[in-house]
C-alpha positions in Angstrom: -107.6 -10.8 -28.1 -104.3 -12.2 -28.8 -102.9 -9.3 -26.8 -105.1 -10.2 -24.1 -104.2 -14.0 -24.3 -100.4 -13.0 -24.3 -101.0 -10.9 -21.1 -103.0 -13.7 -19.3 -100.1 -16.0 -20.6 -97.5 -13.9 -19.2 -99.5 -13.3 -15.8 -99.6 -17.3 -15.5 -95.9 -17.5 -16.3 -95.0 -14.7 -13.6 -97.2 -16.4 -11.2 -95.5 -20.0 -11.8 -92.3 -18.3 -11.7 -92.6 -17.1 -8.4 -93.9 -20.4 -7.0 -90.7 -22.1 -8.3 -88.6 -19.3 -6.6 -90.2 -19.8 -3.5 -89.7 -23.6 -3.9 -86.1 -23.5 -4.5 -85.4 -20.8 -2.2 -86.5 -23.1 0.5 -84.4 -25.9 -0.7 -81.3 -23.8 -1.0 -82.3 -22.4 2.6 -82.8 -25.5 4.5 -79.8 -27.2 2.8 -81.2 -29.8 0.8 -79.5 -28.4 -1.9 -75.5 -27.6 -1.8 -73.9 -25.5 -3.9 -70.5 -25.0 -1.8 -68.4 -28.2 -2.0 -65.4 -26.9 -0.2 -63.5 -23.9 0.9 -62.9 -22.8 -2.8 -64.7 -25.3 -4.8 -68.7 -24.9 -6.0 -71.0 -27.0 -8.0 -74.4 -26.0 -9.4 -76.9 -28.1 -8.0 -79.3 -28.0 -11.2 -77.0 -29.5 -13.6 -77.4 -33.2 -14.5 -74.3 -35.5 -13.6 -72.9 -35.6 -17.4 -72.9 -31.5 -17.4 -71.7 -31.1 -13.6 -68.2 -29.8 -12.8 -66.5 -27.8 -10.7 -66.1 -24.2 -10.5 -64.2 -21.5 -8.7 -66.3 -18.7 -7.2 -65.9 -16.4 -10.3 -66.8 -19.1 -12.8 -70.0 -20.3 -10.8 -71.1 -16.7 -10.3 -70.8 -16.0 -14.2 -72.5 -19.7 -14.8 -75.6 -18.5 -12.4 -75.7 -15.0 -14.1 -75.9 -16.2 -17.7 -78.5 -19.3 -16.7 -80.7 -16.5 -14.6 -80.7 -13.9 -17.8 -81.7 -16.4 -20.2 -84.4 -17.7 -18.0 -87.8 -16.0 -19.4 -90.6 -18.4 -19.4 -92.3 -21.0 -17.3 -91.6 -23.9 -19.5 -87.6 -23.8 -19.1 -86.0 -26.4 -17.1 -85.5 -26.4 -13.2 -81.9 -25.3 -14.1 -83.2 -22.1 -16.0 -85.8 -21.2 -13.4 -83.6 -21.5 -10.4 -80.7 -19.6 -12.1 -81.3 -16.3 -10.2 -81.7 -17.9 -7.0 -78.5 -19.7 -7.7 -76.6 -16.8 -8.0 -78.4 -15.4 -4.9 -77.1 -18.7 -2.9 -73.7 -18.0 -4.2 -73.3 -14.4 -3.3 -75.0 -15.5 0.3 -72.4 -18.3 0.8 -69.3 -16.5 -0.2 -70.4 -13.4 1.9 -70.7 -15.4 5.0 -66.9 -15.8 5.1 -66.8 -11.9 5.8 -69.3 -12.4 8.8 -66.3 -12.6 11.2 -64.4 -9.5 9.9 -67.4 -7.3 10.5 -66.9 -5.1 13.6 -68.7 -5.7 16.4 -69.1 -2.1 16.6 -72.1 -2.4 13.9 -73.5 -5.2 16.0 -73.7 -3.0 19.0 -75.1 0.0 17.0 -78.1 -2.3 15.7 -78.9 -3.6 19.0 -79.0 -0.1 20.7 -81.2 1.0 17.7 -83.5 -1.9 17.9 -83.7 -1.1 21.9 -84.3 2.5 21.2 -86.8 1.9 18.5 -85.1 3.3 15.8 -85.6 0.2 13.5 -88.6 -2.0 13.7 -87.1 -5.3 12.2 -85.1 -7.8 14.6 -82.2 -8.2 12.1 -79.2 -6.0 10.9 -79.9 -4.1 7.7 -77.0 -5.9 6.3 -78.2 -9.2 7.0 -80.9 -11.2 5.3 -83.9 -11.8 7.2 -84.0 -15.6 6.4 -80.2 -16.3 6.5 -78.7 -13.6 8.5 -75.9 -13.3 6.3 -73.8 -10.4 5.1 -74.8 -9.3 1.4 -74.0 -6.1 -0.7 -77.6 -5.7 -2.4 -80.9 -6.7 -0.9 -82.7 -9.8 -2.2 -86.2 -10.5 -3.7 -87.6 -12.5 -0.8 -90.9 -14.6 -2.2 -93.9 -15.3 -0.1 -96.0 -18.2 -0.2 -99.0 -16.3 0.7 -98.6 -13.5 -1.8 -96.4 -14.8 -4.8 -96.8 -12.0 -6.7 -95.5 -9.1 -4.3 -91.9 -9.0 -4.2 -89.8 -6.1 -2.4 -86.8 -5.6 -4.5 -84.3 -2.9 -2.9 -81.4 -1.7 -5.0 -78.0 -0.9 -3.6 -78.3 2.5 -3.8 -81.7 3.0 -2.1 -80.1 0.5 0.8 -77.0 2.8 1.4 -79.4 5.9 1.3 -81.8 4.3 4.1 -78.3 3.5 6.2 -78.1 5.5 9.1 -75.1 8.3 8.7 -72.7 9.4 11.1 -70.3 12.1 11.5 -66.8 10.9 10.9 -64.3 10.8 12.7 -66.4 9.8 15.3 -67.6 12.8 17.7 -70.4 12.9 20.3 -72.6 16.1 21.0 -72.7 17.0 24.7 -75.9 19.5 25.7 -76.7 21.4 29.1 -73.1 22.1 30.1 -73.5 24.4 33.3 -73.2 28.1 32.1 -73.4 31.3 33.9 -73.5 35.1 33.0 -70.9 37.4 34.1 -70.5 40.9 32.7 -73.2 40.6 30.3 -71.2 37.0 28.7 -71.8 33.4 29.2 -69.2 31.7 30.6 -68.5 27.9 31.5 -65.9 25.4 32.6 -63.6 24.1 29.6 -63.6 20.2 28.6 -60.3 19.1 30.6 -62.3 17.9 33.3 -65.0 16.0 31.9 -62.3 14.5 29.7 -60.4 13.1 32.7 -63.6 11.8 34.3 -64.8 10.0 30.9 -61.5 8.6 30.5 -61.6 7.2 34.0 -64.9 5.7 33.0 -63.5 3.9 30.0 -64.8 5.9 27.1 -61.3 6.7 26.2 -62.1 10.5 24.6 -59.4 12.1 22.6 -60.5 15.7 23.3 -63.8 17.7 24.7 -64.2 20.8 22.7 -66.6 23.2 24.6 -68.5 25.2 21.8 -68.3 29.2 21.8 -70.4 31.8 20.2 -70.4 35.4 20.1 -72.4 35.5 23.2 -69.9 33.3 25.0 -70.4 29.7 26.4 -73.0 27.9 23.9 -73.6 24.9 26.7 -72.4 22.5 24.3 -69.3 20.5 23.8 -68.0 18.1 21.2 -66.5 15.0 22.4 -64.1 13.7 19.7 -63.0 9.7 19.7 -60.5 7.7 17.7 -60.9 7.2 14.0 -61.0 3.6 14.3 -63.7 1.0 15.4 -62.7 0.9 18.9 -63.4 4.8 19.1 -66.7 4.2 17.6 -67.3 1.3 20.2 -66.4 3.7 23.0 -68.5 6.6 21.2 -71.5 4.1 21.0 -70.9 2.9 24.8 -71.1 6.4 25.8 -74.2 7.2 24.1 -75.9 3.8 25.4 -74.3 5.2 29.0 -76.4 8.5 28.5 -79.6 6.7 27.4 -79.9 4.4 30.0 -80.1 7.0 32.4 -82.6 8.8 30.1 -80.4 11.7 29.2 -79.9 10.8 25.4 -81.0 12.6 22.0 -84.6 11.7 22.6 -84.7 13.0 26.3 -83.1 16.1 25.1 -85.4 16.7 22.4 -88.5 16.3 24.7 -87.8 19.9 26.3 -90.4 19.1 29.2 -88.3 16.1 30.7 -85.0 17.9 30.8 -83.0 18.4 34.2 -80.0 20.0 34.8 -77.8 17.1 34.2 -75.7 16.5 31.0 -77.4 15.1 27.9 -75.0 13.1 25.2 -75.6 11.4 21.8 -73.2 10.5 18.6 -73.5 13.1 16.1 -75.5 12.1 13.6 -76.6 13.6 10.3 -79.6 15.7 12.3 -76.8 17.1 14.1 -74.5 17.7 11.0 -77.4 19.6 9.4 -78.3 21.7 12.1 -78.2 25.3 12.2 -75.8 26.6 15.2 -72.4 26.2 16.4 -72.8 22.4 16.7 -73.6 22.3 12.9 -71.0 24.9 12.2 -68.4 22.7 14.1 -69.4 19.4 12.9 -69.3 20.6 9.2 -65.7 22.2 9.7 -64.4 19.0 11.5 -66.2 16.1 10.0 -67.9 14.4 7.4 -71.1 12.3 7.2 -70.5 8.8 6.6 -72.6 5.3 6.7 -71.0 2.4 8.3 -70.8 0.9 4.9 -69.1 3.9 3.4 -66.6 3.7 6.3 -66.0 -0.2 5.8 -65.7 0.4 2.0 -63.1 3.1 2.3 -61.4 0.8 4.8 -61.6 -2.0 2.2 -60.3 0.5 -0.7 -57.3 1.7 1.4 -56.4 -1.9 2.4 -56.9 -2.9 -1.5 -55.0 -0.1 -2.6 -52.2 -0.7 0.1 -52.0 -4.5 -1.3 -51.7 -3.4 -4.8 -48.9 -0.6 -3.9 -47.2 -3.5 -2.1 -47.6 -6.1 -4.6 -46.3 -3.7 -7.1 -43.4 -2.7 -4.9 -42.8 -6.2 -4.4 -43.1 -6.9 -8.2 -40.3 -4.2 -8.6 -38.1 -5.6 -5.6 -38.2 -8.9 -7.3 -37.1 -7.4 -10.5 -34.4 -5.8 -8.9 -33.4 -8.7 -7.1 -33.2 -10.9 -10.2 -31.0 -8.0 -11.9 -28.5 -8.1 -8.4 -28.5 -11.9 -8.8 -27.6 -11.8 -12.2 -24.9 -8.9 -11.3 -23.6 -11.2 -8.5 -23.1 -13.9 -10.7 -21.3 -11.9 -13.3 -19.3 -10.7 -10.5 -18.6 -13.9 -9.0 -17.1 -15.3 -12.3 -14.9 -12.2 -12.4 -13.9 -12.5 -8.8 -13.0 -16.3 -9.7 -10.7 -15.1 -12.3 -9.2 -12.3 -10.3 -8.8 -14.7 -7.0 -7.1 -17.3 -9.3 -4.7 -14.6 -10.5 -4.3 -13.3 -7.2 -3.3 -16.9 -6.0 -0.9 -17.3 -8.7 0.5 -14.0 -8.0 0.7 -15.0 -4.1 2.3 -18.2 -4.7 5.1 -16.7 -6.7 5.6 -14.1 -4.3 5.6 -16.5 -1.3 8.5 -18.6 -3.0 10.4 -15.5 -3.7 9.8 -14.2 0.0 11.0 -17.7 1.4 14.1 -17.3 -0.6 14.8 -14.0 0.3 14.2 -14.9 4.0 16.3 -18.1 3.5 19.4 -15.7 2.6 18.3 -13.2 5.3 18.3 -15.8 7.9 21.6 -17.5 7.1 23.2 -14.3 7.2 21.3 -13.2 10.4 22.2 -16.4 12.3 26.0 -15.6 11.3 25.6 -11.9 12.5 23.8 -13.4 15.7 26.4 -15.7 16.7 29.0 -13.0 16.3 26.7 -10.5 18.3 25.9 -12.8 20.7 30.0 -13.6 21.5 30.4 -9.8 21.9 27.6 -9.5 24.3 28.7 -12.1 26.4 31.9 -10.7 26.9 30.6 -7.3 27.3 28.0 -8.8 29.8 30.5 -10.4 31.9 33.0 -7.4 31.7 29.7 -5.2 33.1 28.9 -7.6 35.7 32.6 -7.3 37.1 32.4 -3.6 37.0 28.7 -3.6 38.5 30.0 -6.0 41.5 33.0 -3.4 42.0 30.6 -0.8 42.1 28.3 -2.2 44.4 30.9 -3.1 46.8 32.4 0.1 46.7 28.9 1.9 47.2 28.0 -0.8 50.0 31.3 0.1 51.8 30.8 3.8 51.4 27.3 3.6 52.9 28.4 1.0 55.3 30.8 3.5 56.9 28.6 6.2 56.5 25.6 4.6 58.3 27.9 2.8 60.7 29.3 6.3 61.9 25.6 7.8 62.2 24.7 5.2 64.2 27.6 5.4 66.2 27.3 8.9 66.8 23.8 8.5 67.3 24.3 5.6 70.0 26.9 7.6 71.6 24.5 10.6 72.0 21.7 8.2 73.3 24.2 6.4 75.6 25.5 9.7 77.2 21.7 11.1 77.7 20.8 7.3 78.9 23.7 7.4 81.4 22.8 10.8 82.5 19.0 10.0 82.9 20.1 6.8 84.7 22.3 8.6 87.0 19.7 10.9 88.0 17.2 8.0 88.4 19.6 6.1 90.4 20.4 8.9 92.7 16.6 9.2 92.9 15.7 5.9 93.7 18.9 5.7 96.0 17.8 8.7 97.9 14.1 7.1 97.8 15.1 3.9 99.1 17.4 5.3 101.8 14.9 7.8 103.0 12.3 5.0 103.2 15.1 2.9 105.2 15.7 5.8 107.3 12.3 6.9 108.0 11.4 2.9 108.8 14.2 2.8 111.1 13.0 6.1 112.8 9.6 4.9 112.6 10.5 1.6 114.3 12.6 3.9 117.2 9.4 5.6 117.4 7.3 2.8 118.1 9.7 1.4 120.6 10.1 4.6 122.4 6.2 5.0 122.2 5.9 1.6 123.7 8.1 2.3 126.3 6.4 5.5 127.4 3.1 3.6 127.0 4.6 1.1 129.4 5.6 4.1 131.7 2.1 5.9 131.3 0.5 2.6 132.5 2.8 2.2 135.5 2.3 5.9 136.1 -1.7 5.2 136.0 -1.5 2.3 138.2 0.9 4.4 140.8 -1.7 7.2 140.6 -4.3 4.7 141.0 -2.4 3.1 143.9 -2.0 6.5 145.5 -5.6 7.5 145.1 -6.6 4.3 147.2 -3.9 5.3 149.7 -5.3 8.8 150.1 -8.7 7.5 150.6 -7.5 4.8 153.3 -5.3 7.9 154.9 -8.7 10.0 154.9 -10.5 7.2 156.6 -7.7 7.2 159.3 -7.4 10.7 159.7 -10.9 10.7 161.0 -9.3 9.1 164.2 -7.1 12.2 164.6 -3.6 10.7 163.8 -1.2 13.5 162.9 1.3 11.1 161.3 -1.2 9.6 159.0 -2.3 13.3 157.7 1.2 14.0 157.1 1.6 11.2 155.2 -1.4 11.7 153.6 -0.4 15.2 152.4 3.0 13.7 151.2 1.1 11.5 149.2 -1.1 14.0 147.7 1.8 16.1 146.4 3.2 13.0 145.0 -0.2 12.6 143.3 -0.1 15.5 141.8 3.4 15.4 140.5 2.5 12.1 139.1 -0.6 13.7 137.5 1.6 16.4 136.0 4.0 13.8 134.7 0.8 11.5 133.3 -0.5 15.0 131.5 3.1 15.5 129.6 3.2 11.9 128.8 -0.3 12.2 127.4 0.6 15.1 125.2 4.1 13.5 124.1 1.9 10.5 123.2 -0.5 12.3 121.1 2.5 14.2 119.3 4.1 10.5 118.8 0.6 9.2 117.4 0.2 12.1 114.9 3.8 11.5 113.7 3.1 8.1 113.6 0.3 8.6 111.2 2.2 11.1 109.0 5.2 8.5 108.7 2.3 5.9 107.9 0.7 8.0 105.2 4.4 8.4 103.5 4.7 4.7 103.5 1.3 4.3 101.8 2.4 6.8 99.5 5.8 5.0 98.8 4.2 1.6 98.5 1.7 3.2 95.9 4.6 4.3 94.1 5.9 0.6 94.3 2.8 -0.6 92.8 2.8 2.1 90.1 6.4 1.1 89.3 6.0 -2.9 89.2 2.6 -2.9 87.5 4.2 -4.8 84.3 6.9 -6.7 86.6 7.0 -10.5 85.7 9.3 -11.2 88.9 7.8 -12.6 92.0 7.4 -9.5 93.6 4.4 -7.9 91.3 1.2 -6.2 91.7 -2.3 -7.9 91.8 -5.6 -6.7 91.6 -7.5 -7.9 94.9 -10.8 -9.0 94.0 -10.6 -9.6 90.2 -12.1 -12.6 88.5 -9.8 -14.9 86.8 -10.8 -15.9 83.4 -8.7 -19.2 82.6 -11.2 -21.2 84.8 -13.9 -19.9 82.7 -12.5 -20.4 79.5 -11.5 -24.1 80.4 -15.4 -24.7 81.1 -16.1 -23.1 77.8 -14.1 -25.6 76.1 -15.9 -28.6 77.5 -19.4 -27.5 77.1 -18.9 -25.3 73.3 -16.8 -25.8 70.3 -15.6 -23.4 67.6 -15.7 -19.8 67.9 -18.4 -19.8 70.2 -15.9 -20.9 73.0 -14.3 -17.7 73.2 -17.6 -15.9 73.2 -19.4 -17.9 75.7 -16.2 -17.6 78.1 -16.2 -14.0 77.8 -20.2 -13.7 78.3 -19.9 -16.1 81.5 -16.8 -14.2 83.2 -18.4 -10.9 82.5 -21.7 -12.2 84.2 -20.0 -13.2 87.2 -18.2 -9.9 87.2 -21.2 -8.2 87.6 -22.5 -10.6 90.5 -18.9 -10.0 92.2 -19.7 -6.4 92.0 -23.0 -6.2 93.2 -23.4 -4.8 96.9 -26.9 -6.4 97.5 -25.1 -10.1 96.9 -23.0 -11.0 100.2 -22.6 -14.8 100.1 -20.9 -14.8 103.5 -21.9 -16.2 107.0 -20.0 -15.5 110.6 -18.7 -18.3 112.7 -17.0 -17.8 116.2 -13.5 -18.4 116.2 -12.2 -18.7 119.9 -13.2 -15.5 121.4 -13.6 -13.5 118.0 -15.7 -14.0 114.9 -14.9 -14.7 111.3 -16.5 -14.1 108.0 -16.2 -17.3 105.6 -17.9 -18.4 102.4 -21.6 -19.4 102.7 -21.4 -22.7 100.7 -25.3 -23.0 100.4 -25.7 -19.8 98.4 -28.0 -20.4 95.7 -25.7 -19.0 93.0 -22.7 -20.2 94.0 -24.2 -23.8 94.1 -25.5 -23.6 90.5 -22.0 -22.3 89.4 -20.4 -25.3 91.1 -22.9 -27.8 89.5 -23.0 -26.0 86.0 -19.1 -25.4 85.6 -17.2 -27.3 88.2 -14.8 -26.7 91.3 -12.2 -24.8 89.3 -14.8 -21.9 88.7 -16.3 -22.0 92.0 -12.7 -21.8 93.4 -11.9 -18.8 91.4 -15.3 -17.2 92.2 -15.1 -17.8 95.9 -11.2 -16.3 96.0 -12.4 -13.4 94.1 -15.3 -12.9 96.9 -12.7 -13.5 99.9 -10.2 -10.7 98.4 -12.8 -8.3 97.7 -14.5 -8.5 101.2 -11.0 -8.0 102.8 -9.8 -5.5 100.5 -12.6 -3.3 99.5 -16.0 -4.6 100.9 -17.5 -1.2 101.0 -16.5 -0.1 97.3 -16.8 -3.8 95.9 -14.4 -3.2 92.9 -10.8 -4.6 92.7 -7.6 -2.8 94.0 -4.1 -3.4 93.4 -1.9 -4.6 96.0 1.9 -5.5 96.2 1.8 -9.3 96.1 4.7 -11.9 96.4 3.6 -14.6 93.9 6.1 -16.7 95.1 4.5 -17.3 98.7 0.9 -16.4 97.6 0.8 -13.2 100.1 0.9 -9.4 100.5 4.5 -8.3 99.9 6.0 -5.9 102.4 7.5 -2.5 101.3 11.0 -3.9 102.3 10.6 -6.8 99.6 9.2 -4.3 97.2 12.3 -1.8 98.0 14.9 -4.6 97.6 13.6 -5.9 94.4 13.9 -2.4 92.9 17.6 -1.9 94.4 18.5 -5.4 92.9 17.1 -4.3 89.4 19.2 -1.3 89.6 22.3 -2.5 90.4 22.1 -5.1 87.6 21.1 -2.1 85.3 23.9 -0.1 86.5 26.4 -3.0 85.8 25.0 -3.4 82.2 25.4 0.2 81.6 29.3 -0.1 83.0 29.9 -2.8 80.5 28.2 -0.9 77.8 30.2 2.3 78.3 33.4 0.0 78.7 32.8 -1.7 75.3 32.3 1.7 73.4 34.7 4.0 75.5 
């Protein structure tokens, strides 16, 4: 009876305890009771104000654990009944800080698992259903409808239910195309697939095709990086195939397979499978849950921090030892430096004394040396002057002798050459003079013969008329008239014979005149070639050439700076092209007495625009060039050289050119005779 009463009492106590748990759980969940005051300070909401004090995390955790373990009955205070919930509240609040440190890959994996139906709840396995915060162990969540029912899962059981992956992260690719050759199954390697998946952003490390004794197995293992980025890429890789209905479930449903690739992340099922896939995964990876990997990372991090802290402590100790050693060394060095300064001061005083004695002695020696040096320097300069004078005289005598010998030889050669040139020029001038006189005589003789020919022709015509008259008169039978007519006919025959002889002589004289004229033209050309660079008033002018100076003046009026010369050249070149253009003929013909004469057409459009734009000076230069071109070379339209008398502004005669050359020759001959007289 008492036993039964105790059992009923215990049942009642447990039921009441569950009601309190649910009540305080709601208060903590809704924030009506606060445990956390600041980032590092906690307070127990169930202690009275007298007992309430501030705790850190370890102290509040210890306080909650102690109260929770002592609360065994319903009659205990609120503080006792809420001890365990307070313990849970603190764990929950503290682990909230780690929520942001959890890798996003875990969330992606959880979401993909929910979408695929692997899990039936809508919160991650590492989060509480009410608070959604990260915890290490699952809680007993009280229910109002069934207060006596609690679900308590230990940490080991929770970990056992976590999905395990092959680590380092790997994915299985199935249904690779293979074919049979020579009794073996062959297929492509994984390099092409790796390049393709890298371009899609999956970033696999390598793609390893699996082979068996029969050849290519049709499977491949895709390896990713070991970090969380590799896990994210693997999850994205699996999700892409699942969205195309080519994931693990589609591969297991054999009736839905096609010839495309299937892929999924390697998990426990693949790791424990029999065959080449399981063998490769056993050989190259291990099964680990996400919490195991995270715990391992934390352990490594803590170990690294511990090692670094230990190393830092050793370094600090060593640093302190070095500081003490430095302090001792500084004291020792200060003593040494003080001794050194004393020694240096004594040494400097001794050196100063020695330097003073040495400087006095050196000054005395230097004064004596300077006196000797100045004496020797003066003597050396006198000797150098004498030597230099002697060398200059010797060199002058040698060079003067060589120069005189050379000038003598060159003079002799020049005299000889000049003599030959003078003789040649004199002969040429005399020949030209003789030919000209002879030509003049021939012209006079030709004119006389032409007059005689004309008189003879008139006489013949007169006699022909007389013969015609005589013929009419002879018709009357007058014998005397017939005799006169016969006499006139005989005279006419004689006159005609004389006329024929004169015609032959005239033709010979014309041919001779042409030959002499050609020779004179050749002589004129030679004079032009010889007087091209002459600065005398008899020189050579290019007839039809455009004068550049007026264009330069016009350009200076319109432009400034460096553009003047360029624009003047461009303008002169343009109008020179117009001048040489055969299609442009700015002339008009006007009657002058019985003859006709060509003059410049002042109404020509180009010439009018030239005068309006650049003035009369440029216009006059252009019209002068046009007239000269039209006179000397109208068909060729290019400038011709001509012997020119610049003093009178006319064409120079051959006689004027020869006279100028003879004048120059006589002057040069007189200078040569003076030079010869000077040297000899």
